[in-house]
Each structure stands twice: as C-alpha cells, then as structure tokens.
PyMOL Python script that loads the backbone (N, CA, C, O; Angstrom):
from pymol import cmd

cmd.read_pdbstr("""\
ATOM      1  N   MET A   1      79.223  44.518 -41.498  1.00  0.00           N
ATOM      2  CA  MET A   1      80.421  43.818 -42.129  1.00  0.00           C
ATOM      3  C   MET A   1      80.186  43.748 -43.504  1.00  0.00           C
ATOM      4  O   MET A   1      79.149  43.273 -43.967  1.00  0.00           O
ATOM      5  N   GLU A   2      81.304  44.300 -44.332  1.00  0.00           N
ATOM      6  CA  GLU A   2      81.325  44.352 -45.603  1.00  0.00           C
ATOM      7  C   GLU A   2      81.484  43.052 -46.208  1.00  0.00           C
ATOM      8  O   GLU A   2      82.104  42.230 -45.533  1.00  0.00           O
ATOM      9  N   PRO A   3      80.988  42.635 -47.515  1.00  0.00           N
ATOM     10  CA  PRO A   3      81.084  41.329 -48.185  1.00  0.00           C
ATOM     11  C   PRO A   3      82.650  41.036 -48.474  1.00  0.00           C
ATOM     12  O   PRO A   3      83.494  41.905 -48.689  1.00  0.00           O
ATOM     13  N   ARG A   4      82.838  39.831 -48.440  1.00  0.00           N
ATOM     14  CA  ARG A   4      84.337  39.460 -48.824  1.00  0.00           C
ATOM     15  C   ARG A   4      84.116  39.576 -50.313  1.00  0.00           C
ATOM     16  O   ARG A   4      83.204  39.072 -50.968  1.00  0.00           O
ATOM     17  N   ARG A   5      85.272  40.451 -50.792  1.00  0.00           N
ATOM     18  CA  ARG A   5      85.239  40.533 -52.346  1.00  0.00           C
ATOM     19  C   ARG A   5      86.321  39.281 -52.879  1.00  0.00           C
ATOM     20  O   ARG A   5      87.279  38.835 -52.247  1.00  0.00           O
ATOM     21  N   THR A   6      85.869  38.894 -54.172  1.00  0.00           N
ATOM     22  CA  THR A   6      86.686  37.862 -54.656  1.00  0.00           C
ATOM     23  C   THR A   6      87.415  38.778 -56.021  1.00  0.00           C
ATOM     24  O   THR A   6      88.462  38.445 -56.575  1.00  0.00           O
ATOM     25  N   HIS A   7      86.665  39.863 -56.344  1.00  0.00           N
ATOM     26  CA  HIS A   7      86.941  40.432 -57.614  1.00  0.00           C
ATOM     27  C   HIS A   7      87.731  41.785 -56.875  1.00  0.00           C
ATOM     28  O   HIS A   7      87.798  42.061 -55.677  1.00  0.00           O
ATOM     29  N   SER A   8      88.269  42.474 -58.002  1.00  0.00           N
ATOM     30  CA  SER A   8      88.943  43.633 -57.756  1.00  0.00           C
ATOM     31  C   SER A   8      88.105  44.759 -58.582  1.00  0.00           C
ATOM     32  O   SER A   8      88.350  45.017 -59.760  1.00  0.00           O
ATOM     33  N   PRO A   9      87.140  45.363 -57.860  1.00  0.00           N
ATOM     34  CA  PRO A   9      86.416  46.516 -58.679  1.00  0.00           C
ATOM     35  C   PRO A   9      87.208  47.602 -59.216  1.00  0.00           C
ATOM     36  O   PRO A   9      86.866  48.194 -60.239  1.00  0.00           O
ATOM     37  N   GLU A  10      88.394  47.923 -58.477  1.00  0.00           N
ATOM     38  CA  GLU A  10      89.230  48.770 -59.151  1.00  0.00           C
ATOM     39  C   GLU A  10      89.800  48.345 -60.530  1.00  0.00           C
ATOM     40  O   GLU A  10      89.831  49.136 -61.473  1.00  0.00           O
ATOM     41  N   THR A  11      90.190  47.244 -60.605  1.00  0.00           N
ATOM     42  CA  THR A  11      90.773  46.500 -61.739  1.00  0.00           C
ATOM     43  C   THR A  11      89.881  46.556 -62.824  1.00  0.00           C
ATOM     44  O   THR A  11      90.317  47.128 -63.823  1.00  0.00           O
ATOM     45  N   ILE A  12      88.507  46.011 -62.884  1.00  0.00           N
ATOM     46  CA  ILE A  12      87.777  46.118 -63.637  1.00  0.00           C
ATOM     47  C   ILE A  12      87.281  47.402 -64.133  1.00  0.00           C
ATOM     48  O   ILE A  12      86.856  47.524 -65.282  1.00  0.00           O
ATOM     49  N   ARG A  13      87.334  48.503 -63.164  1.00  0.00           N
ATOM     50  CA  ARG A  13      86.925  49.816 -63.754  1.00  0.00           C
ATOM     51  C   ARG A  13      88.219  50.311 -64.608  1.00  0.00           C
ATOM     52  O   ARG A  13      88.073  50.982 -65.630  1.00  0.00           O
ATOM     53  N   ARG A  14      89.369  49.968 -64.163  1.00  0.00           N
ATOM     54  CA  ARG A  14      90.725  50.449 -64.869  1.00  0.00           C
ATOM     55  C   ARG A  14      90.789  49.735 -66.400  1.00  0.00           C
ATOM     56  O   ARG A  14      91.060  50.292 -67.464  1.00  0.00           O
ATOM     57  N   LYS A  15      90.481  48.456 -66.184  1.00  0.00           N
ATOM     58  CA  LYS A  15      90.519  47.795 -67.583  1.00  0.00           C
ATOM     59  C   LYS A  15      89.456  48.331 -68.476  1.00  0.00           C
ATOM     60  O   LYS A  15      89.814  48.654 -69.609  1.00  0.00           O
ATOM     61  N   ARG A  16      88.168  48.482 -68.136  1.00  0.00           N
ATOM     62  CA  ARG A  16      87.183  49.230 -68.719  1.00  0.00           C
ATOM     63  C   ARG A  16      87.583  50.293 -69.705  1.00  0.00           C
ATOM     64  O   ARG A  16      87.431  50.295 -70.927  1.00  0.00           O
ATOM     65  N   ILE A  17      88.246  51.398 -68.743  1.00  0.00           N
ATOM     66  CA  ILE A  17      88.387  52.540 -69.260  1.00  0.00           C
ATOM     67  C   ILE A  17      89.820  52.492 -70.212  1.00  0.00           C
ATOM     68  O   ILE A  17      89.952  53.300 -71.132  1.00  0.00           O
ATOM     69  N   GLU A  18      90.651  51.690 -69.973  1.00  0.00           N
ATOM     70  CA  GLU A  18      91.751  51.405 -71.006  1.00  0.00           C
ATOM     71  C   GLU A  18      91.324  50.909 -72.076  1.00  0.00           C
ATOM     72  O   GLU A  18      91.739  51.260 -73.181  1.00  0.00           O
ATOM     73  N   ALA A  19      90.302  49.892 -71.858  1.00  0.00           N
ATOM     74  CA  ALA A  19      89.567  49.620 -73.374  1.00  0.00           C
ATOM     75  C   ALA A  19      88.629  50.395 -74.053  1.00  0.00           C
ATOM     76  O   ALA A  19      88.081  50.099 -75.115  1.00  0.00           O
ATOM     77  N   GLY A  20      88.451  51.539 -73.298  1.00  0.00           N
ATOM     78  CA  GLY A  20      87.798  52.621 -74.315  1.00  0.00           C
ATOM     79  C   GLY A  20      86.206  52.422 -73.834  1.00  0.00           C
ATOM     80  O   GLY A  20      85.365  53.112 -74.409  1.00  0.00           O
ATOM     81  N   LEU A  21      85.895  51.745 -73.075  1.00  0.00           N
ATOM     82  CA  LEU A  21      84.496  51.570 -72.835  1.00  0.00           C
ATOM     83  C   LEU A  21      83.845  52.076 -71.663  1.00  0.00           C
ATOM     84  O   LEU A  21      84.370  52.105 -70.550  1.00  0.00           O
ATOM     85  N   ASN A  22      82.531  52.529 -71.976  1.00  0.00           N
ATOM     86  CA  ASN A  22      81.698  52.973 -70.614  1.00  0.00           C
ATOM     87  C   ASN A  22      80.940  51.997 -70.169  1.00  0.00           C
ATOM     88  O   ASN A  22      80.622  51.049 -70.888  1.00  0.00           O
ATOM     89  N   GLN A  23      80.528  52.133 -68.806  1.00  0.00           N
ATOM     90  CA  GLN A  23      79.774  51.011 -67.885  1.00  0.00           C
ATOM     91  C   GLN A  23      78.664  50.352 -68.991  1.00  0.00           C
ATOM     92  O   GLN A  23      78.648  49.138 -69.192  1.00  0.00           O
ATOM     93  N   LYS A  24      77.808  51.213 -69.632  1.00  0.00           N
ATOM     94  CA  LYS A  24      76.903  50.620 -70.470  1.00  0.00           C
ATOM     95  C   LYS A  24      77.535  49.772 -71.571  1.00  0.00           C
ATOM     96  O   LYS A  24      77.057  48.692 -71.918  1.00  0.00           O
ATOM     97  N   ASP A  25      78.589  50.293 -72.082  1.00  0.00           N
ATOM     98  CA  ASP A  25      79.046  49.224 -73.296  1.00  0.00           C
ATOM     99  C   ASP A  25      79.542  48.044 -72.530  1.00  0.00           C
ATOM    100  O   ASP A  25      79.168  46.987 -73.038  1.00  0.00           O
ATOM    101  N   LEU A  26      80.272  47.909 -71.460  1.00  0.00           N
ATOM    102  CA  LEU A  26      80.782  46.695 -70.924  1.00  0.00           C
ATOM    103  C   LEU A  26      79.505  45.867 -70.359  1.00  0.00           C
ATOM    104  O   LEU A  26      79.493  44.643 -70.486  1.00  0.00           O
ATOM    105  N   ALA A  27      78.587  46.452 -69.823  1.00  0.00           N
ATOM    106  CA  ALA A  27      77.401  45.958 -69.522  1.00  0.00           C
ATOM    107  C   ALA A  27      76.667  45.037 -70.469  1.00  0.00           C
ATOM    108  O   ALA A  27      76.300  43.902 -70.164  1.00  0.00           O
ATOM    109  N   ALA A  28      76.480  45.625 -71.662  1.00  0.00           N
ATOM    110  CA  ALA A  28      76.059  45.029 -73.045  1.00  0.00           C
ATOM    111  C   ALA A  28      77.153  43.911 -73.340  1.00  0.00           C
ATOM    112  O   ALA A  28      76.781  42.744 -73.461  1.00  0.00           O
ATOM    113  N   ARG A  29      78.340  44.209 -73.442  1.00  0.00           N
ATOM    114  CA  ARG A  29      79.086  43.266 -73.957  1.00  0.00           C
ATOM    115  C   ARG A  29      79.084  42.018 -73.083  1.00  0.00           C
ATOM    116  O   ARG A  29      79.163  40.926 -73.647  1.00  0.00           O
ATOM    117  N   ALA A  30      78.998  42.086 -71.699  1.00  0.00           N
ATOM    118  CA  ALA A  30      78.936  41.270 -70.705  1.00  0.00           C
ATOM    119  C   ALA A  30      77.449  40.484 -70.434  1.00  0.00           C
ATOM    120  O   ALA A  30      77.233  39.599 -69.606  1.00  0.00           O
ATOM    121  N   ASP A  31      76.684  40.973 -71.209  1.00  0.00           N
ATOM    122  CA  ASP A  31      75.308  40.703 -70.973  1.00  0.00           C
ATOM    123  C   ASP A  31      74.633  40.645 -69.683  1.00  0.00           C
ATOM    124  O   ASP A  31      73.950  39.702 -69.281  1.00  0.00           O
ATOM    125  N   ILE A  32      74.899  41.812 -69.025  1.00  0.00           N
ATOM    126  CA  ILE A  32      74.314  42.078 -67.708  1.00  0.00           C
ATOM    127  C   ILE A  32      73.620  43.493 -67.913  1.00  0.00           C
ATOM    128  O   ILE A  32      73.683  44.136 -68.961  1.00  0.00           O
ATOM    129  N   SER A  33      72.968  43.875 -66.792  1.00  0.00           N
ATOM    130  CA  SER A  33      72.322  45.145 -66.623  1.00  0.00           C
ATOM    131  C   SER A  33      73.243  46.385 -66.312  1.00  0.00           C
ATOM    132  O   SER A  33      74.094  46.169 -65.449  1.00  0.00           O
ATOM    133  N   CYS A  34      73.225  47.367 -66.742  1.00  0.00           N
ATOM    134  CA  CYS A  34      73.873  48.606 -66.505  1.00  0.00           C
ATOM    135  C   CYS A  34      73.904  48.745 -65.000  1.00  0.00           C
ATOM    136  O   CYS A  34      75.021  49.044 -64.578  1.00  0.00           O
ATOM    137  N   PRO A  35      72.952  48.603 -64.070  1.00  0.00           N
ATOM    138  CA  PRO A  35      72.986  48.831 -62.884  1.00  0.00           C
ATOM    139  C   PRO A  35      73.681  47.891 -62.046  1.00  0.00           C
ATOM    140  O   PRO A  35      74.221  48.282 -61.011  1.00  0.00           O
ATOM    141  N   HIS A  36      73.713  46.716 -62.393  1.00  0.00           N
ATOM    142  CA  HIS A  36      74.357  45.664 -61.997  1.00  0.00           C
ATOM    143  C   HIS A  36      76.121  45.771 -62.407  1.00  0.00           C
ATOM    144  O   HIS A  36      77.000  45.328 -61.668  1.00  0.00           O
ATOM    145  N   MET A  37      76.326  46.319 -63.475  1.00  0.00           N
ATOM    146  CA  MET A  37      77.776  46.405 -63.760  1.00  0.00           C
ATOM    147  C   MET A  37      78.129  47.623 -62.716  1.00  0.00           C
ATOM    148  O   MET A  37      79.214  47.535 -62.142  1.00  0.00           O
ATOM    149  N   SER A  38      77.296  48.747 -62.429  1.00  0.00           N
ATOM    150  CA  SER A  38      77.931  49.607 -61.724  1.00  0.00           C
ATOM    151  C   SER A  38      78.059  49.243 -60.412  1.00  0.00           C
ATOM    152  O   SER A  38      78.968  49.758 -59.762  1.00  0.00           O
ATOM    153  N   SER A  39      77.185  48.303 -59.801  1.00  0.00           N
ATOM    154  CA  SER A  39      77.036  47.605 -58.541  1.00  0.00           C
ATOM    155  C   SER A  39      78.545  46.882 -58.269  1.00  0.00           C
ATOM    156  O   SER A  39      79.189  47.042 -57.233  1.00  0.00           O
ATOM    157  N   ILE A  40      78.949  46.094 -59.366  1.00  0.00           N
ATOM    158  CA  ILE A  40      80.148  45.531 -59.504  1.00  0.00           C
ATOM    159  C   ILE A  40      81.546  46.254 -59.444  1.00  0.00           C
ATOM    160  O   ILE A  40      82.546  45.845 -58.856  1.00  0.00           O
ATOM    161  N   GLU A  41      81.415  47.381 -60.153  1.00  0.00           N
ATOM    162  CA  GLU A  41      82.463  48.210 -60.309  1.00  0.00           C
ATOM    163  C   GLU A  41      82.479  48.883 -58.678  1.00  0.00           C
ATOM    164  O   GLU A  41      83.574  49.029 -58.136  1.00  0.00           O
ATOM    165  N   HIS A  42      81.506  49.184 -58.116  1.00  0.00           N
ATOM    166  CA  HIS A  42      81.559  50.144 -57.024  1.00  0.00           C
ATOM    167  C   HIS A  42      81.736  49.095 -55.488  1.00  0.00           C
ATOM    168  O   HIS A  42      81.718  49.535 -54.339  1.00  0.00           O
ATOM    169  N   GLY A  43      81.896  47.692 -55.884  1.00  0.00           N
ATOM    170  CA  GLY A  43      82.173  46.824 -54.577  1.00  0.00           C
ATOM    171  C   GLY A  43      80.884  46.553 -53.788  1.00  0.00           C
ATOM    172  O   GLY A  43      80.839  46.140 -52.630  1.00  0.00           O
ATOM    173  N   ARG A  44      79.764  46.867 -54.640  1.00  0.00           N
ATOM    174  CA  ARG A  44      78.578  46.612 -53.751  1.00  0.00           C
ATOM    175  C   ARG A  44      78.194  45.152 -53.652  1.00  0.00           C
ATOM    176  O   ARG A  44      77.762  44.601 -52.639  1.00  0.00           O
ATOM    177  N   VAL A  45      78.405  44.603 -54.816  1.00  0.00           N
ATOM    178  CA  VAL A  45      78.127  43.059 -54.983  1.00  0.00           C
ATOM    179  C   VAL A  45      79.069  42.457 -55.515  1.00  0.00           C
ATOM    180  O   VAL A  45      79.742  43.091 -56.328  1.00  0.00           O
ATOM    181  N   ASN A  46      79.400  41.114 -55.240  1.00  0.00           N
ATOM    182  CA  ASN A  46      80.095  40.155 -56.062  1.00  0.00           C
ATOM    183  C   ASN A  46      79.589  39.570 -57.170  1.00  0.00           C
ATOM    184  O   ASN A  46      78.423  39.185 -57.085  1.00  0.00           O
ATOM    185  N   PRO A  47      80.283  39.369 -58.400  1.00  0.00           N
ATOM    186  CA  PRO A  47      79.734  38.935 -59.455  1.00  0.00           C
ATOM    187  C   PRO A  47      79.872  37.296 -59.343  1.00  0.00           C
ATOM    188  O   PRO A  47      80.844  36.692 -58.888  1.00  0.00           O
ATOM    189  N   SER A  48      78.736  36.765 -59.836  1.00  0.00           N
ATOM    190  CA  SER A  48      78.972  35.252 -59.646  1.00  0.00           C
ATOM    191  C   SER A  48      80.146  34.772 -60.815  1.00  0.00           C
ATOM    192  O   SER A  48      80.468  35.493 -61.759  1.00  0.00           O
ATOM    193  N   PRO A  49      80.608  33.662 -60.603  1.00  0.00           N
ATOM    194  CA  PRO A  49      81.711  33.258 -61.551  1.00  0.00           C
ATOM    195  C   PRO A  49      81.342  33.271 -62.991  1.00  0.00           C
ATOM    196  O   PRO A  49      82.220  33.588 -63.794  1.00  0.00           O
ATOM    197  N   PRO A  50      80.048  32.939 -63.455  1.00  0.00           N
ATOM    198  CA  PRO A  50      79.848  33.087 -65.022  1.00  0.00           C
ATOM    199  C   PRO A  50      79.921  34.524 -65.372  1.00  0.00           C
ATOM    200  O   PRO A  50      80.468  34.861 -66.422  1.00  0.00           O
ATOM    201  N   VAL A  51      79.286  35.591 -64.378  1.00  0.00           N
ATOM    202  CA  VAL A  51      79.130  36.843 -64.840  1.00  0.00           C
ATOM    203  C   VAL A  51      80.594  37.515 -64.938  1.00  0.00           C
ATOM    204  O   VAL A  51      80.839  38.331 -65.826  1.00  0.00           O
ATOM    205  N   LEU A  52      81.614  37.105 -63.919  1.00  0.00           N
ATOM    206  CA  LEU A  52      82.822  37.586 -63.847  1.00  0.00           C
ATOM    207  C   LEU A  52      83.665  37.050 -65.294  1.00  0.00           C
ATOM    208  O   LEU A  52      84.606  37.607 -65.861  1.00  0.00           O
ATOM    209  N   GLY A  53      83.008  35.857 -65.628  1.00  0.00           N
ATOM    210  CA  GLY A  53      83.943  35.081 -67.045  1.00  0.00           C
ATOM    211  C   GLY A  53      83.542  36.117 -68.060  1.00  0.00           C
ATOM    212  O   GLY A  53      84.380  36.632 -68.800  1.00  0.00           O
ATOM    213  N   ARG A  54      81.993  36.489 -68.106  1.00  0.00           N
ATOM    214  CA  ARG A  54      81.650  37.422 -69.246  1.00  0.00           C
ATOM    215  C   ARG A  54      82.272  38.582 -69.073  1.00  0.00           C
ATOM    216  O   ARG A  54      82.555  39.117 -70.145  1.00  0.00           O
ATOM    217  N   ILE A  55      82.648  39.277 -67.952  1.00  0.00           N
ATOM    218  CA  ILE A  55      83.470  40.558 -67.903  1.00  0.00           C
ATOM    219  C   ILE A  55      84.557  40.375 -68.390  1.00  0.00           C
ATOM    220  O   ILE A  55      84.874  41.140 -69.301  1.00  0.00           O
ATOM    221  N   ALA A  56      85.451  39.389 -68.007  1.00  0.00           N
ATOM    222  CA  ALA A  56      86.742  39.049 -68.549  1.00  0.00           C
ATOM    223  C   ALA A  56      86.703  38.773 -70.088  1.00  0.00           C
ATOM    224  O   ALA A  56      87.489  39.329 -70.856  1.00  0.00           O
ATOM    225  N   THR A  57      85.975  38.095 -70.401  1.00  0.00           N
ATOM    226  CA  THR A  57      85.815  38.109 -71.974  1.00  0.00           C
ATOM    227  C   THR A  57      85.683  39.133 -72.713  1.00  0.00           C
ATOM    228  O   THR A  57      86.254  39.286 -73.793  1.00  0.00           O
ATOM    229  N   ALA A  58      84.706  40.136 -72.039  1.00  0.00           N
ATOM    230  CA  ALA A  58      84.539  41.573 -72.742  1.00  0.00           C
ATOM    231  C   ALA A  58      85.654  42.318 -72.734  1.00  0.00           C
ATOM    232  O   ALA A  58      85.811  43.107 -73.665  1.00  0.00           O
ATOM    233  N   LEU A  59      86.787  42.214 -71.551  1.00  0.00           N
ATOM    234  CA  LEU A  59      87.692  43.012 -71.161  1.00  0.00           C
ATOM    235  C   LEU A  59      88.855  42.621 -72.007  1.00  0.00           C
ATOM    236  O   LEU A  59      89.822  43.367 -72.160  1.00  0.00           O
ATOM    237  N   GLY A  60      88.736  41.276 -72.632  1.00  0.00           N
ATOM    238  CA  GLY A  60      89.988  40.512 -73.343  1.00  0.00           C
ATOM    239  C   GLY A  60      90.872  40.175 -72.293  1.00  0.00           C
ATOM    240  O   GLY A  60      92.031  40.588 -72.293  1.00  0.00           O
ATOM    241  N   CYS A  61      90.441  39.500 -71.449  1.00  0.00           N
ATOM    242  CA  CYS A  61      91.211  39.121 -70.168  1.00  0.00           C
ATOM    243  C   CYS A  61      90.989  38.042 -69.454  1.00  0.00           C
ATOM    244  O   CYS A  61      89.914  37.576 -69.830  1.00  0.00           O
ATOM    245  N   GLU A  62      91.521  37.304 -68.486  1.00  0.00           N
ATOM    246  CA  GLU A  62      91.451  36.231 -67.974  1.00  0.00           C
ATOM    247  C   GLU A  62      90.725  36.531 -66.833  1.00  0.00           C
ATOM    248  O   GLU A  62      90.734  37.726 -66.538  1.00  0.00           O
ATOM    249  N   ILE A  63      89.970  35.638 -65.956  1.00  0.00           N
ATOM    250  CA  ILE A  63      89.196  35.781 -64.602  1.00  0.00           C
ATOM    251  C   ILE A  63      90.058  36.223 -63.789  1.00  0.00           C
ATOM    252  O   ILE A  63      89.715  37.246 -63.197  1.00  0.00           O
ATOM    253  N   PRO A  64      91.573  35.602 -63.428  1.00  0.00           N
ATOM    254  CA  PRO A  64      92.491  35.853 -62.369  1.00  0.00           C
ATOM    255  C   PRO A  64      92.935  37.324 -62.745  1.00  0.00           C
ATOM    256  O   PRO A  64      93.344  38.030 -61.823  1.00  0.00           O
ATOM    257  N   ASP A  65      92.901  37.698 -63.673  1.00  0.00           N
ATOM    258  CA  ASP A  65      93.106  39.198 -63.955  1.00  0.00           C
ATOM    259  C   ASP A  65      92.422  40.105 -63.254  1.00  0.00           C
ATOM    260  O   ASP A  65      92.891  41.168 -62.850  1.00  0.00           O
ATOM    261  N   LEU A  66      90.990  39.607 -63.045  1.00  0.00           N
ATOM    262  CA  LEU A  66      90.366  40.728 -62.198  1.00  0.00           C
ATOM    263  C   LEU A  66      89.990  40.274 -60.770  1.00  0.00           C
ATOM    264  O   LEU A  66      89.008  40.666 -60.140  1.00  0.00           O
ATOM    265  N   MET A  67      90.778  39.523 -60.417  1.00  0.00           N
ATOM    266  CA  MET A  67      90.632  39.151 -58.876  1.00  0.00           C
ATOM    267  C   MET A  67      91.681  40.073 -57.960  1.00  0.00           C
ATOM    268  O   MET A  67      92.652  40.644 -58.456  1.00  0.00           O
ATOM    269  N   LYS A  68      91.347  40.122 -56.614  1.00  0.00           N
ATOM    270  CA  LYS A  68      92.212  40.610 -55.702  1.00  0.00           C
ATOM    271  C   LYS A  68      93.324  39.721 -55.602  1.00  0.00           C
ATOM    272  O   LYS A  68      93.193  38.506 -55.747  1.00  0.00           O
ATOM    273  N   PRO A  69      94.372  40.258 -55.367  1.00  0.00           N
ATOM    274  CA  PRO A  69      95.769  39.529 -55.182  1.00  0.00           C
ATOM    275  C   PRO A  69      95.654  39.072 -53.580  1.00  0.00           C
ATOM    276  O   PRO A  69      95.258  39.796 -52.667  1.00  0.00           O
ATOM    277  N   HIS A  70      96.023  37.928 -53.488  1.00  0.00           N
ATOM    278  CA  HIS A  70      96.063  37.304 -51.964  1.00  0.00           C
ATOM    279  C   HIS A  70      96.890  38.008 -51.190  1.00  0.00           C
ATOM    280  O   HIS A  70      98.020  38.101 -51.671  1.00  0.00           O
ATOM    281  N   GLN A  71      96.716  38.592 -50.056  1.00  0.00           N
ATOM    282  CA  GLN A  71      97.458  39.033 -49.101  1.00  0.00           C
ATOM    283  C   GLN A  71      97.890  38.242 -47.900  1.00  0.00           C
ATOM    284  O   GLN A  71      97.061  37.570 -47.286  1.00  0.00           O
ATOM    285  N   ALA A  72      99.023  38.286 -47.575  1.00  0.00           N
ATOM    286  CA  ALA A  72      99.744  37.398 -46.649  1.00  0.00           C
ATOM    287  C   ALA A  72      99.219  37.697 -45.022  1.00  0.00           C
ATOM    288  O   ALA A  72      99.295  38.800 -44.481  1.00  0.00           O
ATOM    289  N   VAL A  73      98.732  36.585 -44.452  1.00  0.00           N
ATOM    290  CA  VAL A  73      98.190  36.682 -43.256  1.00  0.00           C
ATOM    291  C   VAL A  73      99.377  36.665 -42.174  1.00  0.00           C
ATOM    292  O   VAL A  73     100.109  35.675 -42.196  1.00  0.00           O
ATOM    293  N   SER A  74      99.604  37.558 -41.337  1.00  0.00           N
ATOM    294  CA  SER A  74     100.676  37.432 -40.504  1.00  0.00           C
ATOM    295  C   SER A  74     100.200  36.800 -39.218  1.00  0.00           C
ATOM    296  O   SER A  74      99.071  37.056 -38.799  1.00  0.00           O
ATOM    297  N   ALA A  75     101.062  35.934 -38.535  1.00  0.00           N
ATOM    298  CA  ALA A  75     100.682  35.098 -37.588  1.00  0.00           C
ATOM    299  C   ALA A  75     101.035  35.565 -36.192  1.00  0.00           C
ATOM    300  O   ALA A  75     100.736  34.877 -35.217  1.00  0.00           O
TER     301      ALA A  75
END
""", "prot")
cmd.dss("prot")
cmd.show_as("cartoon", "prot")
cmd.util.cbc("prot")
cmd.orient("prot")
C-alpha cells in the first residue's frame, strides 16, 4: 500500500525548476539533506509540516501551494 501523500511531489519539483534551483540548492535552503529532498520529490516520503514549511519558504510560496488538491469522492 502506497503511503498517503499530503504534498504534491510534482508541484515541488516544478516550482524548484521554475525557481532555477537544483535539488541540492533547494535542500540547502530548506535545511534538509539532499537524499531527503530527493525522496520528497519522488514521493517516497511525506515531509513533516515543519520541513514542508521550510521548502515552501525556500521556494517563495505557501504550504497550501505544495499540497495535492482534494479530490471529490463519489458516493
């Protein structure tokens, strides 16, 4: 079973690229390790709220900008 993701790995990657950063740069700005940043971007781990906040700050956005949109559940 795949872990439930609260963040959007694709959005983090896209915003990082738009900011002209590589993973190493973003990891340094967010004060996390490069392997951890890679795991977040590939959806292998869910970042804690504080880590997600530091990533958002490093990317110049807000935490909700990095979240997956809620999907409607059909009954």
